[in-house]
N, C-alpha and C positions, 0 to 999 in steps of 0.2 A: 294715369292710373284710373282704376274703377273703385267704387266703394267696396270695402271688404272688411272682414273681421279677422283680427290676429289674436293668437294666444301666446302669451309669454308665461313660461311654466317654471316654477322653482320645484326642484326635485331632489330627493335623497339618492345618491349614487354610491354604492359600496364598492370599494376598490377590489378588483379581481372577480367580482360576481357578475360576469357578462350576462349570463342567462337571467339572473334576477333583475338586473338593470333593464334589459330588453322587455321583460314582463311589465315593469313599471312604466316604461315608455309606451308600450301597447295600451296599458290601462288608462294612463293620463291622456293619451292622444284620443282614445275613444270618448273620454269625457269632454275634451275640447271640441271634437266633432259634434257631439250632442248639444253644445252651446253655439253651434253655427260657425265655428272658426274655418277660415279658408286656408290658413297657414299657421304653423305653431313652431316656436323656438324653445328647444331644451337647453339647459346650461352647458358650459364648457366641460368636456370630458364626462358627459352624462352616461356614456356607454361603458367607459373604462374605469371610472372613478378617478379622483384626483390624487396623484402621488408624484412627488418631484424626484423619485429615484426608482429605478428598476432593481436596485441592488440592495435596498434596505426598506425597513418599515413593513414587514410582513403583516398582512391584515389579520385582525383578531379572529376572523371567522375561519382561518386556516387555509384559505384559498391562495394560490400563487399569484403574485402580481404579473399580469400579462406583459409579454415582451413587445407589445405593439400589435395592432390589428392590421392585417393585410387587406388591401382592396383589389379584387373581391375576396371574400372569405365567408365562412358560415355565419359570422356575425353580421356582415353587410347583407348577406342573403336574407337573413332574418329581418333586418330593417326594411329591405325592399318589400318583403311580404307584408309587413305592418302597413307600409304606405299604400300598397295595393288594396289590402283589406279595408282600410278606413277611407280611401279615396281622397287623401289630402297631402299637401306639401308640408314637410316638416324638416327642422334642422336639429341635428344631434352632434355632440362632441365626442371624439374618441382619440386615443393615442394611436396614430397610424404609423405602421412600419412600411416605408417605401421599398420597392424591389431592390434598391441599392443597399438597404439595411439601415438607412437613416430614419430616425423617428421624429415625427412632427406632431404637434398639438393641432388637430384638425377638426373643422366643423363641416360635416357632411350635409349636403342638401339633397333631399329625397322627394320625389313625387310619386303619384300612383303609377307612373311609367318606369320607375327605377331611380338610379342615382343621377341627379342633374349636374353635379359638380361638387367642388370642395374648396374650402378656404383653409390655408395653413397660417397660424398665428405669426405675425410679422415682427412683433416686438417681444422679445423673450428676456426677462429679468435674470439676475444672477442666481436666484434661488431655483431657477428652472433650466438654465442653459446646459447643465450637465445631463439632463434627461432627454430634452428634445431640441432640435434645431429650428431656427426661424425660417418661415416662408418668405418668398420674394414677390408675390403677386397679390393684387387687389381686384379680384373679379367682381363682376356685376351679374346678378341672376335675374332672369325674366320669368317671374310668375305670370300667369294669365291676367292678373289684375294689378300688378305692381312690379316695379323694378327695385331691387334691394341689394345692399351690400352687407358685409359682416365685419365686426371687429371683436376680437376675443380678449376680454378682461384687460390686461395691461396695455393693449392697443388703444384703448379709449383715452389714455392720458396724452396721446399725440394728436393735436388738432389737424395736422396735415393729412392724417388718414381719412378722417371724415370729409375734409374738403376734396380730397382726391376722389373718393367714392361719389360724392355729389356731383363733381365735374364730369364723372363718367355716366351720370344719369340716374343715380340712386335717388329714390323717393322715400325710402325707408331704410334705416340702418339697424340691424339686430346686434345686440351687445351681450352675448352669453358669457357668464362669469363662473368661476369657482373661487370665490374670494372668502377666505376663512379669517383666522385671527381671532382677537379677543373682543372685537367691536360688537356690541349688541345691535340689533337690527335698526333701531332709531338712529343710532350714531352713524352706521354705515349708509343709511338712506340720506342722512343730512350731508354726509361727505360727498356722495355721489351726485346729489342735487346741486353741488357747487360747480360741477363741470358738464354733466351729461345734458342738461337742458341747453347749455351753450352750444353743444355740438349740433343739436336740432335747430336752434335759433339762428346761428351764424350761417348755416347751410340750407335753411328752409326745407328741412326734411323731418319726417317722423322718426322717432328713436324709441327702441324697446330694449330694455335691459332686464336680465333675469339671472338668478344666482342659484347654486346648489343650496341645500338646506339639510341640517341635521348632521349626524355622525357617520362618517364614511368608513368607520372601523379600521383605519389605518393612520390614526393620529390627527385627523382634521375634523373640526366641527364648524359648520357654516350657518350664519344667520341668513335666513331667506329674506332677500330684498328684491322686489320686482316691481317695475313701473314702466309706463309708456308716456312719452312726450309728444305733443303735437308740433307742427312746424314753427310755432312761435315760442317754443321752449316750455310751454305750460304742461304740468303733469296731469295727464287725462285720467288715469286710473292707476291703482297700485294694490299691492298685496296687503292683507290684513294681519297675517300671522307670520312672525319671523322664525317660528319653530316648527312649522309644518309644511308639507307639500301643498301647493296652491296653483290654481290656474287663473291668470289674469286675462280677461277678455277686453279688447279695445275695438271699437268701431272707428275705422279710418275712412273719412269721406274726402272724395276728390275735390269737392268744393272748398274744403278747408285749405288744402294745398294750393289751389288756384288763388284763393283769396290772399294767402300769405305771400304769394309770389306776384301779385297784381301790381303792387306799387313798387316801382324800381328801387327807390331809396331804402325800402326795407327787404328787398331781395338782394342781399349784400353780394352774392356771387356775381351779379350783373356788373359790378364795379371792380371785380378782381383784376389784378395786373400781374399775371404770372411771369412776365418778362423781368420784373423787378425781383421777384422771389427766386427765380432761376439764377440770376446774376449773384444774389446773396449766397445761394448754395454753392456756386462755382468758386466763391472766394474762401 
């Protein structure tokens, strides 16, 4: 990797308001670029808004819940234009309708050259499985300065995902969320800090987590929690306001990653024994 700045962005996404959400992404991305970011991550379903049913929960603003966004489409054309205009890589979440008609919870990776790829949420809980299907791939993305993987919300509860991404060469894992519920921001952050730093520490990678924030006008209110961990699991920087949109900028230095991986005994993946784990899975 090379030294770079990342932006982890907590954003308000209104269900069904694709145009308004794109405008927010454009605005926030411009602010991130102004702060020197090389790459930015927006929350889960930041383009579509978070709703676990296409058949219920009509938004209060009267707009129709979208039946999933096709790739390519007018919405993705708009995202590509935003990336080209700002000259930056960024990650956004959307409800994707595949050509087969199947809907996925997808995080799209966009550069100034267009769509670089996508990740489909691989672990879908019971509250969501009726709306979208799980994906089956764990891709790695090659930014000019760093290799990264993606885990969407519930995926982060499965340590195997982080280990697999690290084994594939990830130096950074982005963790976009749309985590609602009644938890106030301090409680949510405390809960997340019980396991997200471990994903970074055990795999000697940077980890950046961000959440939606505010009212999505379809029955969900989100506490904004955003922070970045270094490869030793320490929280480097975090959001200040759990009720407002915010951009968290973190400087990632290659020397910190090299130092964390320098001593074999604390570069735990050096001692992994996948042959044992594989036999456990086969039983």
